[in-house]
GUBANU-40993 format. One record per residue: residue in three letters; x, y, z of N, C-alpha, C in turn. Coordinates in steps of 0.02 Angstrom, whole numbers, padded with zeros to 5 digits, always signed. Example, Ala and Ser with C-alpha at 12.3 -4.5 7.8 and 13.67 -1.06 7.14 Angstrom:
% GUBANU-40993
ALA+00660-00284+00390+00615-00225+00390+00660-00165+00390/SER+00642-00112+00354+00684-00053+00357+00645+00002+00394/
% end
This chain:
% GUBANU-40993
MET+03205-05261-04222+03136-05271-04205+03126-05255-04131/LEU+03067-05226-04116+03052-05208-04047+03022-05265-04009/THR+03045-05273-03949+03015-05324-03906+02962-05292-03863/ALA+02926-05330-03825+02873-05305-03781+02903-05258-03729/ASN+02962-05275-03704+02995-05233-03653+03016-05166-03683/ASP+03039-05167-03746+03057-05105-03780+02996-05060-03789/SER+02940-05088-03806+02878-05050-03815+02856-05017-03750/VAL+02861-05054-03696+02843-05027-03630+02891-04972-03611/SER+02954-04981-03624+03004-04931-03607+02993-04867-03647/ILE+02979-04873-03711+02966-04814-03752+02903-04779-03728/ALA+02850-04816-03713+02788-04786-03688+02800-04751-03621/LEU+02841-04782-03579+02856-04753-03514+02896-04688-03523/ILE+02944-04688-03567+02984-04628-03580+02939-04572-03608/ILE+02896-04589-03655+02850-04539-03683+02804-04512-03628/SER+02780-04554-03584+02736-04532-03530+02773-04486-03482/ILE+02834-04504-03465+02873-04463-03419+02889-04395-03450/VAL+02909-04395-03513+02923-04331-03548+02860-04289-03552/SER+02804-04319-03567+02740-04284-03570+02722-04254-03503/LEU+02731-04293-03450+02717-04268-03383+02763-04210-03364/ALA+02826-04216-03382+02874-04162-03368+02854-04098-03405/CYS+02835-04105-03468+02813-04046-03507+02751-04014-03476/THR+02705-04056-03454+02644-04031-03423+02660-03993-03359/LEU+02703-04022-03318+02723-03989-03255+02758-03922-03268/ILE+02803-03921-03316+02839-03860-03332+02791-03805-03356/SER+02746-03824-03401+02700-03773-03427+02651-03750-03373/THR+02630-03796-03329+02585-03777-03275+02619-03730-03226/LEU+02679-03747-03206+02715-03704-03158+02732-03637-03189/GLY+02753-03637-03252+02768-03574-03286+02707-03531-03294/GLY+02651-03562-03312+02588-03525-03319+02564-03499-03253/SER+02575-03538-03200+02554-03518-03134+02591-03455-03112/LYS+02657-03454-03124+02696-03395-03105+02674-03334-03145/LYS+02659-03344-03209+02636-03288-03251+02568-03263-03227/ARG+02524-03310-03210+02458-03289-03184+02465-03251-03119/GLN+02510-03275-03075+02521-03239-03012+02547-03169-03024/LYS+02593-03163-03071+02620-03097-03087+02565-03052-03116/ASP+02525-03080-03162+02470-03041-03191+02419-03021-03138/ASP+02404-03068-03094+02356-03054-03040+02383-02999-02994/MET+02447-03002-02979+02477-02952-02935+02475-02883-02969/GLU+02491-02880-03033+02489-02817-03069+02417-02790-03071/ALA+02369-02834-03082+02299-02813-03083+02278-02786-03014/GLU+02300-02819-02961+02283-02797-02893+02314-02729-02878/ILE+02376-02719-02899+02408-02654-02889+02371-02600-02927/GLU+02349-02616-02988+02312-02567-03028+02245-02551-02995/LYS+02211-02602-02969+02147-02591-02934+02156-02546-02873/ARG+02209-02559-02835+02222-02518-02775+02236-02446-02794/ALA+02272-02436-02849+02286-02367-02871+02222-02331-02890/ILE+02176-02367-02923+02112-02338-02943+02071-02322-02880/VAL+02070-02367-02832+02032-02356-02770+02061-02296-02733/LYS+02127-02292-02730+02159-02235-02695+02140-02170-02730/GLU+02141-02170-02796+02122-02110-02834+02050-02090-02820/GLU+02006-02139-02817+01936-02125-02803+01926-02099-02732/PHE+01964-02126-02684+01961-02101-02615+01982-02028-02612/VAL+02033-02010-02650+02055-01941-02651+01999-01896-02678/LYS+01966-01918-02732+01911-01880-02760+01854-01872-02710/VAL+01837-01927-02677+01783-01925-02627+01802-01880-02569/ASN+01863-01884-02548+01887-01842-02492+01883-01768-02511/PHE+01903-01752-02572+01900-01683-02596+01827-01659-02597/LYS+01782-01701-02623+01711-01682-02625+01683-01674-02555/LEU+01704-01717-02509+01681-01712-02440+01705-01648-02408/ASP+01768-01630-02420+01794-01566-02394+01755-01508-02422/GLU+01740-01510-02486+01701-01456-02518+01631-01453-02488/PHE+01600-01510-02477+01534-01513-02446+01535-01483-02376/CYS+01587-01500-02337+01592-01474-02269+01601-01398-02269/ARG+01641-01373-02316+01650-01300-02321+01584-01266-02337/ARG+01548-01294-02384+01484-01264-02403+01434-01268-02345/LEU+01435-01324-02310+01390-01331-02253+01407-01280-02199/GLU+01471-01268-02188+01492-01218-02139+01470-01148-02162/GLU+01477-01133-02227+01454-01068-02253+01379-01060-02243/LEU+01341-01114-02257+01269-01111-02247+01252-01100-02174/GLY+01290-01132-02129+01278-01123-02058+01288-01050-02037/LYS+01341-01019-02064+01354-00949-02049+01298-00905-02076/LYS+01276-00919-02137+01222-00880-02166+01158-00889-02126/TYR+01146-00951-02102+01087-00963-02062+01090-00923-01997/ASP+01149-00921-01966+01157-00881-01905+01142-00808-01917/VAL+01166-00782-01974+01153-00712-01992+01079-00701-02002/LEU+01046-00747-02038+00974-00740-02050+00935-00745-01985/GLU+00956-00789-01941+00923-00795-01876+00931-00731-01836/ASP+00990-00701-01839+01002-00638-01805+00958-00583-01834/HIS+00953-00580-01901+00909-00531-01933+00836-00542-01913/GLU+00816-00605-01909+00747-00620-01890+00733-00596-01819/LYS+00780-00604-01774+00771-00579-01706+00765-00504-01705/ARG+00807-00470-01745+00804-00397-01748+00737-00373-01776/ILE+00714-00408-01828+00650-00389-01858+00594-00399-01807/THR+00597-00454-01770+00545-00467-01719+00547-00412-01666/ILE+00605-00391-01645+00611-00338-01595+00582-00273-01623/LEU+00600-00256-01685+00574-00194-01716+00499-00197-01725/GLU+00472-00255-01744+00400-00262-01752+00366-00252-01685/ASN+00395-00279-01632+00366-00271-01566+00368-00198-01543/LYS+00420-00162-01562+00425-00091-01544+00374-00049-01582/VAL+00362-00068-01645+00314-00029-01686+00244-00040-01660/LYS+00229-00096-01634+00161-00111-01610+00149-00070-01549/
% end
């Protein structure tokens, strides 16, 4: 037969075992979450890096086109000056 002290001891043992299980699962889950979070962060950084490369490529292309337009503008400006000179000579 169980005495009052035996009941308290069994309840205490069950509580301690329950607490230990809770701590183990919490710590184990925490490490897994940290690992998952780290992997997600690495994946995000890879995506950001890839997007920066795309943006950089598009920016380089834009700069090249802008430079080409600048050269064409200079040529057109030169032609405009020549036309103005010829128009003045014809008058």
